[in-house]
Structures are given as structure tokens and as C-alpha cells.
C-alpha positions as CSV (number, residue, x, y, z in Angstrom):
1,M,-183.4,-122.6,34.6
2,A,-183.6,-119.0,33.3
3,I,-180.4,-117.1,33.0
4,R,-180.2,-114.6,35.2
5,V,-179.3,-111.1,34.1
6,A,-177.9,-107.8,35.3
7,V,-178.5,-104.8,33.4
8,S,-175.7,-102.1,33.5
9,G,-176.8,-98.5,32.5
10,A,-180.2,-96.9,33.4
11,G,-180.7,-95.1,30.2
12,R,-183.2,-95.7,27.3
13,M,-181.5,-98.6,26.0
14,G,-181.2,-100.1,29.6
15,Q,-184.6,-99.8,30.2
16,Q,-185.6,-101.4,26.7
17,V,-183.4,-104.5,27.6
18,L,-185.0,-104.4,30.8
19,A,-188.7,-104.8,29.4
20,A,-187.4,-107.5,27.0
21,L,-186.0,-109.7,29.7
22,C,-189.1,-109.5,31.5
23,Q,-191.3,-110.7,28.6
24,A,-188.8,-113.7,28.0
25,P,-189.5,-116.6,29.7
26,D,-186.1,-118.2,29.5
27,L,-184.4,-115.0,31.0
28,E,-184.6,-113.1,34.3
29,P,-183.5,-109.8,35.3
30,V,-182.2,-109.9,38.4
31,A,-180.2,-106.5,38.8
32,V,-179.5,-102.8,37.6
33,V,-176.1,-100.8,38.1
34,A,-175.6,-97.4,37.2
35,K,-173.2,-94.3,37.7
36,S,-176.4,-92.3,39.5
37,P,-177.8,-92.9,42.7
38,R,-181.4,-93.6,43.0
39,G,-182.2,-95.9,45.6
40,D,-181.6,-99.5,46.3
41,K,-184.5,-100.9,43.8
42,W,-185.5,-100.7,40.4
43,E,-189.0,-100.9,39.4
44,L,-189.5,-103.1,36.6
45,P,-192.1,-102.1,33.6
46,Q,-194.1,-105.4,34.4
47,G,-194.4,-105.1,38.1
48,G,-191.9,-105.9,40.9
49,S,-188.2,-104.6,41.0
50,V,-184.8,-105.7,41.4
51,P,-181.9,-104.6,43.4
52,Y,-180.3,-101.4,42.3
53,S,-176.6,-100.1,43.2
54,T,-173.9,-97.7,41.7
55,E,-171.5,-100.3,43.0
56,P,-171.2,-103.3,40.7
57,L,-169.2,-105.7,42.5
58,P,-171.4,-106.1,45.6
59,L,-174.3,-106.0,43.7
60,F,-173.2,-109.1,41.5
61,Q,-172.1,-110.8,44.4
62,A,-175.7,-110.5,46.2
63,T,-177.4,-111.3,43.1
64,R,-175.1,-113.8,41.1
65,P,-176.2,-112.8,37.6
66,H,-175.2,-115.4,34.7
67,V,-174.9,-112.6,32.3
68,V,-174.2,-108.9,32.5
69,V,-175.6,-106.5,29.7
70,D,-173.7,-103.1,29.7
71,F,-175.0,-100.2,27.8
72,S,-173.3,-97.8,29.9
73,H,-170.1,-95.5,29.3
74,A,-166.8,-96.4,28.1
75,Q,-165.3,-95.2,31.6
76,F,-167.6,-97.2,33.4
77,T,-167.8,-100.4,31.2
78,P,-164.4,-101.7,32.7
79,T,-165.6,-101.6,36.3
80,V,-168.6,-103.3,35.7
81,V,-167.0,-106.3,33.5
82,E,-164.1,-106.7,35.8
83,A,-166.9,-107.1,38.6
84,A,-168.9,-109.3,36.1
85,L,-165.8,-111.6,35.6
86,A,-164.8,-111.6,39.6
87,V,-168.7,-113.6,40.0
88,G,-168.5,-115.5,36.7
89,A,-170.9,-113.6,34.9
90,R,-170.5,-113.4,31.2
91,P,-170.7,-109.6,29.7
92,V,-172.7,-108.8,26.6
93,I,-171.3,-105.0,25.8
94,G,-173.0,-102.4,23.8
95,T,-171.0,-99.7,25.0
96,S,-168.9,-98.0,22.1
97,N,-165.4,-96.5,22.0
98,L,-163.9,-98.8,24.8
99,D,-160.0,-98.8,24.7
100,P,-158.3,-101.5,22.2
101,A,-155.9,-102.3,25.0
102,W,-158.6,-102.8,27.5
103,L,-160.3,-105.2,25.0
104,E,-157.2,-107.1,24.5
105,R,-156.8,-107.6,28.2
106,L,-160.5,-108.6,28.2
107,K,-159.6,-111.3,25.6
108,G,-157.0,-112.7,27.8
109,E,-159.1,-112.7,30.8
110,C,-162.0,-114.6,29.0
111,L,-159.8,-117.1,28.0
112,R,-158.0,-117.6,31.3
113,R,-161.2,-117.8,33.3
114,R,-163.2,-119.7,30.2
115,L,-165.7,-117.4,30.2
116,G,-167.7,-116.1,27.1
117,A,-167.9,-112.4,26.3
118,I,-169.8,-110.3,23.4
119,V,-168.9,-107.0,22.2
120,A,-170.5,-105.8,19.3
121,P,-170.7,-102.0,18.0
122,N,-174.2,-102.8,17.2
123,F,-177.0,-105.1,18.0
124,A,-179.5,-104.4,15.2
125,I,-179.3,-107.8,13.0
126,G,-179.9,-105.7,10.1
127,A,-176.9,-103.3,10.8
128,V,-174.6,-106.6,11.1
129,V,-176.1,-107.6,7.5
130,M,-175.0,-104.2,6.6
131,M,-171.6,-104.2,7.6
132,Y,-171.1,-107.8,6.0
133,L,-172.4,-106.4,2.7
134,A,-170.2,-103.4,3.0
135,R,-167.0,-105.9,3.3
136,K,-168.2,-107.6,0.5
137,A,-168.4,-104.6,-1.9
138,A,-165.1,-103.3,-0.6
139,P,-162.6,-105.0,-2.7
140,F,-164.4,-103.7,-5.9
141,F,-164.1,-100.0,-5.2
142,D,-161.1,-97.7,-4.2
143,V,-163.2,-94.8,-2.5
144,A,-165.9,-94.7,-0.1
145,E,-167.5,-92.7,2.7
146,I,-169.8,-93.1,5.5
147,V,-172.5,-91.1,6.8
148,E,-173.8,-92.1,10.4
149,M,-176.9,-90.3,11.7
150,H,-177.9,-90.5,15.4
151,H,-180.3,-89.1,17.9
152,D,-178.9,-85.7,19.5
153,A,-178.0,-87.1,22.8
154,K,-175.7,-89.7,21.8
155,V,-172.2,-88.6,23.4
156,D,-169.8,-89.9,20.9
157,A,-168.9,-89.3,17.3
158,P,-168.2,-91.0,15.2
159,S,-170.2,-94.0,16.3
160,G,-168.7,-97.4,17.1
161,T,-170.4,-99.1,13.9
162,A,-169.1,-96.5,11.7
163,I,-165.6,-96.9,13.0
164,A,-165.8,-100.8,12.7
165,T,-167.3,-100.7,9.5
166,A,-164.4,-98.7,8.0
167,Q,-161.9,-100.6,9.8
168,A,-163.7,-103.9,8.2
169,M,-164.0,-102.5,4.7
170,A,-160.2,-101.9,4.8
171,K,-159.4,-105.4,5.9
172,A,-161.6,-106.9,3.5
173,K,-160.1,-104.8,0.7
174,G,-156.4,-105.5,2.2
175,A,-155.7,-101.9,1.6
176,P,-156.7,-98.2,2.9
177,F,-159.1,-96.2,0.6
178,R,-158.1,-93.7,-1.6
179,R,-159.6,-90.3,0.0
180,P,-159.7,-87.8,-2.7
181,P,-158.1,-84.7,-1.7
182,T,-159.7,-81.3,-0.9
183,E,-157.8,-78.4,-1.7
184,R,-159.7,-76.1,0.3
185,E,-161.8,-76.3,3.4
186,T,-163.9,-73.1,3.3
187,I,-164.9,-74.1,7.2
188,P,-162.5,-76.5,8.8
189,G,-163.6,-80.1,9.3
190,T,-166.6,-79.9,6.6
191,R,-165.0,-83.0,5.0
192,G,-165.2,-85.2,8.1
193,G,-163.0,-87.1,9.7
194,E,-161.2,-90.5,8.1
195,V,-160.4,-94.3,9.2
196,E,-158.4,-96.1,6.8
197,G,-159.3,-93.5,3.9
198,I,-162.9,-93.8,4.3
199,T,-164.3,-90.4,5.3
200,I,-167.1,-90.6,8.1
201,H,-169.5,-88.1,8.6
202,S,-171.8,-87.7,11.7
203,L,-175.1,-86.3,12.1
204,R,-176.7,-85.6,15.3
205,L,-180.5,-84.6,15.2
206,P,-183.6,-84.9,17.5
207,G,-186.0,-87.4,15.9
208,M,-183.4,-89.9,14.8
209,V,-182.4,-93.2,16.4
210,A,-179.5,-94.8,14.6
211,H,-178.8,-94.8,10.6
212,Q,-175.8,-95.2,8.6
213,E,-175.0,-95.2,4.8
214,V,-172.0,-96.5,3.3
215,I,-171.3,-95.1,-0.3
216,F,-169.2,-96.4,-2.4
217,G,-168.0,-94.3,-5.7
218,A,-166.5,-95.5,-9.1
219,L,-166.3,-94.0,-12.7
220,G,-169.9,-93.0,-13.6
221,Q,-171.5,-94.9,-10.9
222,T,-172.0,-95.1,-6.9
223,L,-173.4,-98.1,-4.7
224,T,-175.2,-97.1,-1.5
225,I,-175.9,-99.5,1.3
226,R,-178.0,-98.2,4.0
227,H,-179.7,-99.3,7.5
228,D,-182.1,-97.6,9.5
229,S,-183.0,-98.4,13.0
230,I,-186.5,-96.7,13.7
231,S,-186.4,-97.6,17.0
232,R,-184.5,-99.1,19.8
233,E,-186.7,-102.0,19.8
234,S,-184.3,-103.1,16.5
235,F,-181.6,-103.9,18.9
236,I,-183.2,-106.4,21.3
237,P,-183.3,-109.3,19.4
238,G,-179.7,-109.1,18.9
239,V,-179.2,-108.4,22.6
240,L,-181.4,-111.3,23.4
241,L,-179.5,-113.8,20.9
242,A,-176.4,-112.8,22.6
243,V,-177.4,-113.2,26.1
244,R,-178.1,-116.8,25.3
245,R,-175.2,-117.8,22.9
246,V,-172.8,-116.0,25.4
247,M,-173.6,-119.0,27.8
248,E,-172.3,-121.2,25.2
249,I,-168.7,-119.9,24.3
250,G,-165.6,-119.5,26.5
251,E,-164.2,-116.6,24.9
252,L,-164.1,-113.1,23.8
253,V,-166.5,-112.6,20.5
254,M,-166.3,-109.2,18.9
255,G,-169.5,-108.4,17.0
256,L,-172.6,-110.7,16.3
257,E,-171.1,-111.5,13.1
258,P,-169.6,-114.8,14.2
259,I,-173.0,-116.1,16.1
260,L,-174.8,-115.1,12.9
261,G,-172.6,-117.0,10.5
262,L,-171.3,-113.9,9.0
263,E,-168.0,-113.8,9.7
264,G,-166.0,-114.7,6.5
265,G,-165.7,-112.1,3.7
């Protein structure tokens, strides 16, 4: 039996996910939900249509998805996920900047209902490996900075991937990094933001998709770990993996690392 999948978010990533679902023989797109009204049908790229609505709960009650993939907006995601859980659907979430307190409540709800959920800051498998390698390198350095680069339509800065990378690096190191002081910023903010002593710089430019460099510095040397998503297709294998694996778990999993066997270190 095919896994029935609803997609939350009608932007470029949502459309990419829908196209991939249409091509997977074991997956079936059944609905699209988003914040903007645009009729009651969504035309699929391979032909046909699925129901469309701005109201997730009645849509999910009518279409009965097994999984809801969410690439929407941090303010819309909780409504979508609560509706998904209400009908027994498992959330796979790629939306960034979610409230930590809400994520903690989601963890409890998943355990109570014995429903799987996956929340990942990045679904590109290469990006997950990049974060893993950054964690491995972290204990050997005292100073590090992150440069994340995205398309100019990205609504948030820094990216969820950059924040998650910095937090994971500090956890692996067992202490915050040392941020070299700057005596005078001629232009305020030039040095960027900071998480756990790691400076984060955000670039927003047309022509980019998603890119990140983690740069470690030490006496007489640097180490750079970089990942580039050249197109949104890079996220699809990770999304489809999460859709399939979320059916096998009964709790909230943060990141793709556990399902890729990279959670240690």
C-alpha cells in the first residue's frame, strides 16, 4: 500500500516535493495545504489534481494522509502539525526557526500518541554529513565561524542549518568557542551574529540556493568544511527517506542524523 502524503507549503520546495511524490511508486500525494487561497484543487505536475485548502484539519480529515510534509512558515507549522496529529498523520518538518518550547510539546505529544515525527534543519544528505564532520572537528579547535549563503527570497537569517551546526559543534566540544574580540566595528553588525561563541554570517543573493561553510582557525592553519546545494533537488532524497522512515518510529526525531546512523560524535 502506498504511503499517503499531504504537502504543507505551496512554494518552490513544496512543488519540488510534490513532483517527487508523483514519481515514487510507493508514495501518493493526496492534498496540499497553504496559507494563501487559490481554489480547492492543486494541479499535479504529472497530471491530475489533489484537494487544496488553507484549513489543514478539515483537509486532513477528508484525505486521511499517513504523513504530512511541511515546508511552510514557522507561524503556520504548529497549526498544520496539530491537525496532522489529530488524524494520526506523522509530520516531516523542514520549516526553520520553530519555537523550542513548541518542539518540546511536540516531543511529548508524539510519545503520548506513539506517532513518529522528524524535524530537520536540512534534508540535503551532503549537508547532514557536513554538520557531522563539523561536530567531529569541533573538539580540536577553539575558534570557528560559519558563513551561510542562501537565495534572496529566504525569509529568515541565519538559517536553521547554521544555528543547528553551531549548537552541535559546541555540544561536541563541551564548551562554547572563543570569539576573538573586535575593538571597533566601523559599520555595526559587520562581525555578524553569534551562537555559542561561533560567529555566523548570512549572505542573501539571487542565483544561490543553499550553501554553508564552517571555518575553523588555529595557529598557522584553517580547516574549511563546505556544502553546496546547487538546486532544490538536493533536498529530495532526504525528504523521501524521512517520509518512509517516519512510518517506522514512534517518537520525535531531530535531524536526519539518527536515521542515517550519524548521531554519535
